[in-house]
N, C-alpha and C positions, 0 to 999 in steps of 0.2 A: 746198569750194565752198559748201556749205550755211551754214557759219559766216560766210563772207564776205558771202553774201546777207543773212543776218540782221543783220550789222554795218552793211551799207549801208542797210537798212530803219530800223534804230535811228538811224543818222546823219541820215537824211532826216527823221525825226520830231523830232529835236532841233535841227536847223539850218534857217535860211532861206537859200536859195541865190540868188546874184545873178550875172548875167553882168557883164563889165567895163562894158558900156554902162549897165546898170541901176544898178550901184553908183556910177558916175561922176555920175549925175543926183542922187544924194544929197548931193553937194557943196553944193547949194543956192547961197547967195551967199557962201560961204567964199572970202575973197580969197587969191590966190596970193602968198605972202610970201617965196619963194626965187627966185633967178635961175638962168639957165642955167649961169653960172659956178659958183654954189654947188652945183648938182646935180653938176657935174663933180668937185668936191672930195668930195662925199658918196659918189660911186659907188665900189663895191668893185672889186677886181682881177677883170678879165674879166667884168664885168657890163654889162647894157644898160639901166641906169636912164636914163630920159629925162625931160625936163620934162613931157611928155605923161603919162607914168606917174605922176608926182607929182600932177598935176592930177586924173587919173581914179581913182587908187587911194588915194593917201596923204592928199590933202586931205579927201575924205569921211571917211576914218578919223580924221583929226585932229579933225574936227567931232564925230564920235561920241564920241571920247575926252574932248573938252572938255565935252560934255553929261554924261558919266559922272562926270568930276571934280566938276562943280558939284553934281550930285545926291548924290554921296558926301559932299562937304563939308557940305551941308545936313543930311543924315542924322546926321553926327557932331555938328553943333551941336545938333540936337534931343536927341540922347542926352546930351550934356554938360549941357544945360539941365534935362533930367529928373533927372539925378543930382546937380545942383547943383555941378558941377565947372567950373572956369575953362576957357575954350576952349583947346584944345591944337592946335598945328600938327602934323599927321601927314601925311607924304608919301603921295600916290597912287602905288601901285607897279604897274608894267606888266611882265609877263614875256613874253619872246620866245623860243620854242623852235624846233628844227628841226635838220636834218642839217648836218654839215660841208659847206661850199661851196654851201649853198642860198640864201644871201643874208641871213642874220639880222643881221649887223653893219651892212649897208647900210640895211636897214629900220629898225634901231634909230637910226642916225644921222639918217636922214630924219625920223623921228618926233620926235627930240630937237629938230631945227631947227624943224620946224613948230609943235610944241607950245609951244616957248619964245617964240613970237611971239604967242600968245594973251595978252591983257592980264591975265587972272586968275591965270595960273600961269607967270610968266616964268623961274623957275629950274627947269631940268630936268637932272638928272644921269643919266649913263649908266655902268653898271657891268657888267662881264662876269664870268661865273663862272670864266673861265680863271684868275683870281687865286686861286681857292680850290682849284685842283689841288694835290695834295701836291707838294713839291719833288722833283726828279728823284732825289735821293739816297734819299728815302723810298720812292719808287716802285721804285727799283732794289733796295733792301733787301727789299721785299715781293714782288719778281718781277712788278711791274705795269707796267713800261715799255711792253710791247706792248699793254697795256689802257688806255693813257692816253686820257682822254676818256670811258671807261666809268664808270658810277656809282661803283664802288668806288675810283676814282682821285682822288676829290674829298674834301676835308676838310669833310664836310657839317656837322659840329658847328660848325665855325667859321663857315660860311656861314649857318647858322640863327641863331647868336649875333649875327651882323652884321645880319640881317633883323629880329631882335627889337629891336635897338637902334634901327634906322631907324623901324620902325613904332611904337615907344614914344615917338618924338619926341625921342630923345636927341641932344644936339649932338655934332658931330665924331665920327661913327662911322667907323672905319678899315677899309678892305679891302686885302688884299695886291695887289701889282702883278705882272702876268705879262709876260714879254718873248717875243714870237714869234721875234725874232732869236735869242735864247739858248735858246728852247724850254724855259724854266724860270721859276720865281718869282725876282724880283729882291730879294735880301736887303736889308732896311732901307728899302725903298720902300713907301709906302702911298698909297692914294687916299682922301681924307677926304670923307665925305658929311655935310653940315651942314644938316639939315632943309630940303631942297629942296621945291618944290611938288609935283614929280613925280620919281620915280626909275624908270628903265628898267633891268631886269635881263635880260641876254641870255646864253643858254647852251644847250648841247645837251640837258641833262636836267632843265631847270627844272620840268617838269610831272610828274616822276617821283613815284609813290606807292609803288613797290616798296621792299623792304628795302634800306637802304644802310648798315647797321650790323652787318656780320659775321653775317648769317643770322638776325637778330632783327627782329621787327616794331617799328616806331616809330609813335607817334601824332602826330608833328609833321612836316610836309613843307614844302619850299620854297614850293610853290604855295599853301599856306595863307595866305601873306602878300601874295598878288596881289589887286589890285582888278580887274584885267583881264589877260587873257592872249591871246597870238597864236601861232599855229603856222604856220611857213612850210613849204609842202608842194610836192612835185614828184615826178615819176616817178624811180625810183632810177637808171635808165639815163641820164637827163638829168643828174642830180646827179653821177654818175660822170664823165661827159664834162666837166662844169664843173670837177670836182676835178682831173682830168688836165690840162686846159687851164691851170688856175691854177698847177699844179705846174710845168709847162713854162715858163710866164711867169716864175715866181719863180726858176727855175733860171738865167735870164738876168739877174736883177736882185738880189734879196735874197740868194740863195744864193751869189753871187760874193763877198760880204763874208767875210773870214776869221773874223770873230766869229760868223758864222751857224752854228747847230747842224747845218744841212744843207749846209754848204759842200762836203762831199765829193761832193754830187750835181752841183755846178756843172760838173765836168769830164766828165760823162757825155754821150754822144751823145744826140740827140733820141730815137732809138729806144730806147736803154737807159733814158733818163729816163722815157719813157712806160711801159716795162715795170715800172719801180720804182713809179711812181705807181699803176698798175693793181693791183699786188701789195698796196700799202698799203691801197688802197680795198677790195679783195676780202677781205683778212685782218683788217682792223681797222674801217674806217669803215662799210662796208656791214653788217657783223655788228652793230655798235653801233646803226645805224639800225633794222635789223629787230628786234633783241631789246629795245632799250631806248627808242629815241626815237619811232619811228612808232607804237607802241602807245599813246602818250600823246596822240596828235593830237586825239581827240574830247573831251579834257578842256579844250581851249582854248575861250575865249569866241568867238574868231574865227579862221578858217583862210584863209590866202591861198594860192591854187592857182596855181602857175607852169606855163607851157608850156615846151617844149623850147628856147625862145629866151631864157629867163631873165626873161620878162615875166609879170606877174600877169594871168591871164585870167578868173578867177572868184573870188568871195568867199563864204564861208559864215559866217553869224552865228548863234551859239547863241540859241535862243529863251529868254526869261526864264521 
């Protein structure tokens, strides 16, 4: 209890907190550039993203990020001028972290849509760290299939090499592609990132600083390459409910496809499927959340706090 109280005090000292209404006013005159139909397309499975949420939460955030991008570009130009180097185009990298089923992917898609409509940075790429999971055959050989999504299940060296290439301004940096249908890396497929204005990297453990290399410390972390980072936060009980609801919905849709890795769950009754989902949550996702993901929350530049209805109700912005 004492440690939690100290952590709360430290958090209060490091962050400025806003209610939804206070944050919404920071939109200023930022125009709404997406329609209701586009919001429908951006919405994730079983989420309650509304046009009002976009206006109140994501428009102010896009305005803040636009200011950060401009300031960072100015600083880089000043450094290039000082060093006598020719101007180099280096993408502004945004990291988005949080639990399974908390809404990271939806937030990433919404920000990609909004940021790409600002005139100074029209090219916005979105990459997920799922592509940097080891292939299932490797996870099976290492006895890690039940730890998929935990830090040790990622090819962190390949992810770091990818980020080094992106932040070095290299052309055509390739990332592996992951299929949620197959639940595995797709052999021979790549996503190419070619010097965008902004790149969003979304994943469970992107704010990790603990050891990811077999018990040894490392001096280089994924978050070292971020210009701005966001943590999606919610009560664990709410996230569990969202995970179970999503599992039940997928059981009636994606899981019915014979190619789906989870096709075996499509024939379960709703009660049986719920039991399976809660077991997966309890034994894997909740453990990963508490041990690896949630402890990185205060490292983010901004925290979006969701209520039990999947709606952002407050925002915390780290003080500079």
